[in-house]
C-alpha positions as CSV (number, residue, x, y, z in Angstrom):
1,M,4.0,-17.5,-22.1
2,R,5.6,-19.5,-18.8
3,V,4.9,-16.9,-16.0
4,I,5.7,-17.2,-12.4
5,F,4.1,-15.1,-9.8
6,M,5.8,-13.2,-7.2
7,G,3.7,-11.3,-4.3
8,T,2.3,-11.2,-0.9
9,P,-0.6,-8.9,0.0
10,E,-3.6,-8.2,-1.4
11,F,-2.8,-5.2,-3.4
12,S,-1.1,-8.5,-5.7
13,V,-4.3,-10.7,-6.0
14,P,-5.7,-9.0,-8.8
15,T,-2.7,-9.3,-11.0
16,L,-2.7,-12.8,-10.7
17,M,-6.1,-13.1,-11.2
18,E,-5.7,-11.1,-14.2
19,I,-2.9,-13.1,-15.6
20,V,-4.9,-16.5,-15.0
21,G,-8.5,-15.1,-16.6
22,Q,-5.8,-14.4,-20.0
23,G,-5.2,-17.8,-20.1
24,Y,-1.1,-17.3,-19.1
25,D,0.3,-20.6,-17.9
26,V,1.6,-19.8,-13.9
27,A,3.8,-22.2,-13.5
28,A,4.7,-21.3,-9.8
29,C,3.8,-18.9,-7.4
30,Y,6.1,-17.3,-4.8
31,S,5.1,-15.5,-1.6
32,Q,6.6,-14.3,1.6
33,P,6.3,-17.1,4.4
34,P,2.9,-17.5,6.6
35,R,3.2,-15.1,9.7
36,P,1.2,-15.4,13.0
37,A,-2.3,-13.6,12.6
38,G,-5.6,-13.3,14.6
39,R,-5.9,-13.9,18.1
40,G,-4.4,-17.5,18.4
41,M,-1.2,-16.0,16.5
42,E,-1.7,-19.1,13.9
43,L,0.6,-18.9,10.9
44,R,-1.7,-17.2,7.9
45,P,-0.4,-17.9,4.4
46,S,-0.4,-14.5,2.7
47,P,-3.5,-13.5,0.1
48,V,-1.4,-13.8,-2.8
49,H,-0.7,-17.6,-1.2
50,Q,-4.3,-18.2,-0.4
51,A,-5.7,-17.3,-4.2
52,A,-2.9,-19.3,-5.9
53,E,-3.6,-22.5,-4.3
54,T,-7.6,-22.2,-4.5
55,L,-6.0,-21.5,-8.4
56,G,-4.1,-25.1,-8.7
57,I,-0.8,-23.3,-8.4
58,P,2.2,-24.2,-6.3
59,V,3.5,-22.3,-4.0
60,F,7.0,-21.6,-2.6
61,T,7.7,-19.3,0.4
62,P,11.2,-19.2,0.6
63,K,12.7,-17.1,3.6
64,S,15.3,-15.7,0.8
65,L,16.7,-16.4,-2.7
66,K,20.2,-15.8,-2.6
67,G,21.2,-19.5,-1.7
68,A,22.0,-21.6,-5.2
69,E,19.5,-24.3,-4.3
70,E,16.5,-22.0,-4.2
71,Q,18.0,-19.7,-7.4
72,E,18.5,-23.6,-9.4
73,R,14.5,-24.4,-8.1
74,F,13.9,-21.3,-9.8
75,A,15.5,-21.6,-12.9
76,S,14.0,-25.1,-13.2
77,F,10.5,-23.6,-14.1
78,D,11.9,-22.2,-17.6
79,A,9.8,-19.7,-17.4
80,D,9.4,-16.3,-20.1
81,V,8.6,-13.8,-17.6
82,A,8.8,-13.4,-13.8
83,V,5.5,-10.8,-12.5
84,V,6.2,-9.6,-9.5
85,V,4.0,-7.2,-7.0
86,A,4.9,-6.0,-3.8
87,Y,6.9,-9.5,-3.2
88,G,8.8,-8.3,-0.4
89,L,12.1,-9.3,-0.9
90,L,14.6,-7.6,-3.3
91,L,15.5,-10.0,-6.1
92,P,19.4,-11.6,-6.9
93,K,20.9,-11.2,-9.9
94,A,20.6,-15.1,-10.8
95,I,16.4,-14.7,-10.3
96,L,16.2,-11.3,-12.5
97,D,18.3,-12.9,-15.4
98,A,16.7,-16.7,-14.9
99,P,13.2,-15.7,-17.2
100,R,13.9,-15.5,-20.9
101,H,12.5,-12.3,-20.5
102,G,13.9,-11.1,-17.2
103,C,11.0,-9.7,-14.5
104,L,8.3,-7.1,-14.6
105,N,7.2,-5.1,-11.1
106,L,4.2,-3.6,-10.6
107,H,4.8,-0.8,-8.8
108,A,2.5,1.5,-7.2
109,S,3.9,5.2,-8.2
110,L,5.3,8.0,-10.8
111,L,8.7,7.1,-11.0
112,P,11.1,7.9,-9.9
113,R,8.9,9.4,-7.1
114,W,8.3,7.4,-4.4
115,R,10.4,4.5,-5.2
116,G,10.7,1.9,-2.0
117,A,7.9,-0.1,0.1
118,A,5.1,2.4,1.2
119,P,4.8,4.7,-2.0
120,I,0.7,4.8,-2.1
121,N,1.0,5.9,1.9
122,R,3.4,8.5,1.5
123,A,2.1,9.9,-1.7
124,I,-1.0,10.9,0.3
125,M,1.1,12.0,3.4
126,A,2.9,14.2,1.3
127,G,-0.2,15.8,-0.2
128,D,0.6,14.6,-4.0
129,R,-2.3,14.9,-6.5
130,E,-1.4,12.5,-9.0
131,T,0.2,9.1,-8.9
132,A,0.2,6.3,-11.2
133,V,0.7,2.3,-11.5
134,E,3.0,1.5,-13.4
135,V,4.8,-1.6,-15.0
136,M,8.7,-1.5,-15.1
137,R,11.6,-4.2,-15.9
138,M,13.4,-4.8,-12.9
139,E,17.2,-4.1,-12.0
140,E,19.5,-5.0,-9.2
141,G,18.9,-1.7,-8.0
142,L,15.8,-0.4,-5.6
143,D,12.9,0.3,-8.6
144,T,15.0,1.7,-10.7
145,G,14.3,-0.2,-13.6
146,P,12.8,1.3,-17.0
147,V,9.2,1.7,-17.1
148,C,7.4,0.2,-20.1
149,M,3.6,1.1,-19.1
150,A,1.9,3.6,-16.6
151,E,-1.7,4.2,-15.6
152,R,-1.8,7.7,-14.3
153,V,-4.4,8.6,-10.8
154,E,-5.7,11.5,-9.5
155,I,-5.8,11.9,-6.2
156,S,-8.9,13.2,-4.8
157,P,-8.6,15.8,-1.7
158,D,-10.4,13.3,1.0
159,M,-8.7,10.2,-0.5
160,T,-7.2,7.2,1.8
161,A,-4.9,5.1,1.6
162,G,-6.9,2.2,1.6
163,D,-9.3,4.2,-1.7
164,L,-6.1,4.5,-3.7
165,H,-4.7,0.9,-2.7
166,D,-8.4,-0.6,-3.5
167,R,-7.9,1.4,-7.5
168,L,-4.4,1.2,-8.0
169,S,-4.8,-2.8,-7.1
170,A,-7.7,-3.2,-9.9
171,L,-5.9,-1.1,-12.5
172,G,-2.1,-3.0,-11.7
173,G,-4.1,-6.5,-13.1
174,D,-5.0,-4.8,-16.3
175,L,-1.9,-3.1,-17.1
176,M,-0.1,-5.7,-16.7
177,V,-1.9,-8.4,-18.7
178,R,-1.9,-5.4,-21.3
179,A,2.4,-5.7,-20.8
180,L,2.4,-9.2,-21.1
181,A,0.5,-9.1,-24.3
182,A,3.2,-6.5,-25.8
183,L,5.6,-8.4,-24.6
184,S,4.7,-11.7,-26.4
185,R,4.6,-10.0,-29.7
186,G,7.6,-8.1,-29.1
187,G,6.5,-4.7,-28.8
188,L,6.9,-3.9,-24.9
189,G,8.7,-0.7,-24.8
190,E,10.9,0.7,-22.2
191,T,11.6,4.1,-21.2
192,P,14.4,5.0,-18.9
193,Q,13.5,6.7,-15.3
194,A,14.6,10.3,-14.8
195,E,17.6,11.1,-13.0
196,E,15.8,13.9,-10.7
197,G,12.8,13.6,-9.2
198,V,14.0,10.5,-6.9
199,T,12.3,10.0,-3.3
200,Y,11.8,7.3,-1.8
201,A,8.5,5.6,0.4
202,R,10.4,4.2,3.7
203,K,8.7,1.7,5.5
204,L,6.0,2.9,7.9
205,E,6.8,3.2,11.5
206,K,4.7,3.2,15.2
207,A,6.9,6.0,15.9
208,E,5.0,8.2,13.2
209,T,1.4,7.0,13.7
210,R,0.3,10.1,16.5
211,I,-1.6,12.6,15.2
212,D,0.9,15.8,15.5
213,W,-2.1,18.8,16.3
214,S,0.4,21.3,16.4
215,K,0.6,20.7,12.5
216,S,-1.5,22.9,9.7
217,A,-4.9,21.3,8.9
218,K,-3.9,20.6,5.6
219,D,-0.8,18.2,7.0
220,V,-2.7,16.5,9.8
221,H,-5.6,15.7,7.4
222,N,-3.0,14.1,4.9
223,H,-1.4,11.9,7.5
224,I,-4.8,11.0,9.0
225,R,-5.8,9.7,5.1
226,G,-2.3,8.8,4.1
227,L,-2.0,6.1,7.4
228,S,-6.2,5.2,6.9
229,P,-7.2,2.1,7.6
230,F,-3.6,0.6,8.3
231,P,-1.7,1.3,10.4
232,G,-4.1,4.3,11.3
233,A,-3.3,7.8,12.8
234,W,-4.5,7.9,16.4
235,C,-4.9,10.5,19.4
236,E,-5.9,9.7,22.9
237,M,-9.0,11.1,24.4
238,T,-10.7,11.3,27.7
239,I,-13.9,8.6,27.7
240,G,-16.2,8.1,31.1
241,G,-13.0,9.4,32.8
242,K,-10.4,7.4,31.0
243,R,-7.9,8.2,28.5
244,E,-8.3,5.9,25.5
245,R,-6.4,5.9,22.4
246,V,-8.6,6.2,19.3
247,K,-7.7,5.9,15.7
248,V,-9.0,8.3,12.8
249,L,-10.0,7.1,9.7
250,R,-11.6,9.9,7.4
251,S,-11.4,13.7,8.2
252,A,-12.0,16.8,6.4
253,L,-10.2,20.5,6.2
254,A,-12.8,22.6,8.5
255,E,-12.6,26.3,9.9
256,G,-11.4,26.9,13.5
257,A,-8.8,28.1,15.6
258,G,-8.1,27.7,18.9
259,A,-5.3,26.1,21.0
260,A,-3.6,22.7,19.0
261,G,-5.6,19.8,19.6
262,T,-8.9,21.3,21.0
263,V,-12.1,20.0,20.2
264,L,-14.2,23.3,18.8
265,D,-17.6,21.8,18.9
266,A,-19.5,18.9,19.0
267,D,-19.0,17.6,15.8
268,L,-15.5,16.6,16.5
269,T,-13.6,19.8,14.7
270,V,-10.2,19.8,16.2
271,A,-8.0,22.9,16.4
272,C,-4.5,22.4,14.4
273,G,-1.2,24.5,14.7
274,E,-3.1,26.1,11.4
275,G,-7.3,25.6,10.5
276,G,-9.2,23.0,11.9
277,V,-10.2,19.3,11.2
278,R,-13.0,17.8,11.7
279,L,-13.1,13.5,12.5
280,V,-15.5,11.6,10.6
281,Q,-14.7,8.3,11.3
282,V,-12.5,6.7,14.0
283,Q,-12.1,3.8,15.9
284,R,-11.9,2.7,19.4
285,A,-9.9,0.1,20.6
286,G,-11.6,-3.2,19.8
287,K,-14.2,-1.9,18.4
288,K,-15.6,-1.6,14.4
289,P,-15.0,1.8,12.9
290,M,-17.8,4.1,13.0
291,S,-19.1,7.8,12.0
292,A,-18.2,10.8,14.3
293,Q,-21.7,10.7,15.2
294,E,-22.1,7.4,16.4
295,F,-18.9,7.9,18.8
296,Q,-20.1,10.7,20.2
297,R,-23.8,9.1,21.0
298,G,-21.3,7.2,23.6
299,A,-18.4,9.2,24.3
300,A,-19.9,13.1,24.3
301,I,-16.8,14.7,23.6
302,G,-17.7,18.1,24.1
303,P,-16.4,21.7,23.4
304,G,-13.1,22.2,25.3
305,A,-11.8,19.1,25.6
306,R,-8.2,18.8,24.8
307,L,-7.1,15.5,22.9
308,D,-3.3,14.7,23.7
């Protein structure tokens, strides 16, 4: 099996490593172009780009695959299949049709629920109790193709998006090599997606990251863990007489009542529109994540303090 791998973030790397480790011939790797990062804003290759270079795989980073020249180059690799994991670009029909067995995508949701860009975050923010990582055959539509294989995963009550990301990423690599093995034997089945239950996981926006304490404790808790560790849900606190933005990375449901956004005790339990949420892990601007207890030693946010 001659494979083209297409992916960009850290989520994609375990699948690339599994494919290489199982002895598949990865002819080329496609990834998003290097982006400015760090204090110096120097161009930094994506995690997949870096991993592929370490493995000696040629890497290509076109801004688009719509041009005839890029499509001809893609076809020239004479691939049996393309494996796509969070690549970041919609693939034109010419790209989808180029490999002999088409393109297989690894998607982190129970399709047709949460098609689109941020399925892990949206599942947790919605309070879903279960999700999956799935191998699907790609079509021109957004995550509309038939599902070939799936591995279901329970979402525990305090699991963050980061926790779930790591779990699905590891499972995804194993699932994809199993799908490739079935494909090579001619035994990879396909099940069309249901027409009911379609939802879209729209891209996360900065405007939705601020915590709204007027919502129920359950909604606030889901919001916090669904945005952790990145981009991070946040609120404002008065520390040393100054208002400061603080990210909340982990929380827990707690007993509590009072005006929404009011700190109820020294353990940083905060009143919500209904119930309370205890802050477990926070991060001040420019600082490392820390436990609420460690944070309190320097901040001393007392009962009665108002957040936002």
